[in-house]
N, C-alpha and C positions, 0 to 999 in steps of 0.2 A: 627223242623229241625232235621235231623239225622246226627249228628256228632259224630264219634267214633274216639278214639285214639288208635292207634296200635304202639308198639315199635318193631323195627327191627334192631338189631345189634347196640344197643345204638344210634339209630337215631329215632325220633318221626315222625309219619305219621299221618296226620288226614284225615278222610273220611267223605263224604258226599253222599247222594244218592238222586237223581232226579228221581221221579216216574212219568209215564204217561206224559212224554215229547212229545210235538207236532212235528209231522214229519217236519213241516214247520220250527220249532225253532231249531231243532236239529244242522244244520250246524252252526248257531249263537252260540250255546251252546259250540260246539267243539272249534270254533275259539276264544271264550271268556276264555276257559279253557287253550288254549295254550298261550294266552296273557297274563293271570295272573299266569303262571308256575303251572299249575295243570295238573296231569297225568290221563288220562281217564283209570281207573282200569278194568272197566266192561261195556259194552253196550250189553243190551239183548232186544229181542223182545218177550214179552210173551203174549200168547193168551188170550183174554177176555173171551173165552168160554171153554177152556179146561185148567186145571191148569198144566198139565204135558207137555205141548207143550210150549217149550222155545228154542228160536234160539240165537246165538251169531253174527249172520249176518242178514242182511235184507232179508226177505223172498220175493218171486217173487210178490205175492199179499200181501201187508201189512196192508190192511184193516182188521179189527178186532183184531189188536194187539195193545199193549201199549209198549212204549219205556221206558226203565229204564236205566239210566245212573249213573255209581258210579265214583266220582272223588276223587283224593287224592292229598294232598299237605304236604309239610314239615311245612309249616305255616298256622295256622287256620285262620288268619286274609284274606288270598286270598280266602279260600274256603267261608268264611262268606260273603265277597263282591260279589264272583260270584253268590252266593245264593240270595243275596239282588238284583242284576241286574236281575237275572232270574225272582223272584217274581214280581218286578216291571214291567218287560216286559209282563208277563202273565197277570196281573192284568190291564195293559194299553189296551192290545188287548181285554180283556173281556168287559172292559168300552166302547171301541170303537164299539164293535159288538152289545152291548145294544143300543149304540146310533143310530145305523143303523136300529134296528128293531122298534124303536119310530117312 
C-alpha cells in the first residue's frame, strides 16, 4: 500500500494511490471516496504502450490506458478502509471470473 504523509500548514494529509483501476470500478471508487471523506487529488489515464502519454481526462478511446487515482484524507483510517474495500472488491471480481472459466 502506498500511503504517504504530507504536512500542509500545520495540517496532516495522508495519500494513497490506486494503480490500474478498472474502468467499470472507477465510478464505485469515486463514490466510495466521497462517502468516506476522501478527496480525489489526481486521476490520470496513462498509456500502456508509451510512457510519455498521460492524460488528466478520459481519452476518446480509452483502450490501452491504465487509470491511476490518488486519494487524500486528513485521517489515515479512512484511506485504509477505502483501500481494504477496494482490495476486497477486486479479489471478489477476480474469484468470480475464475469461477466462470471453470
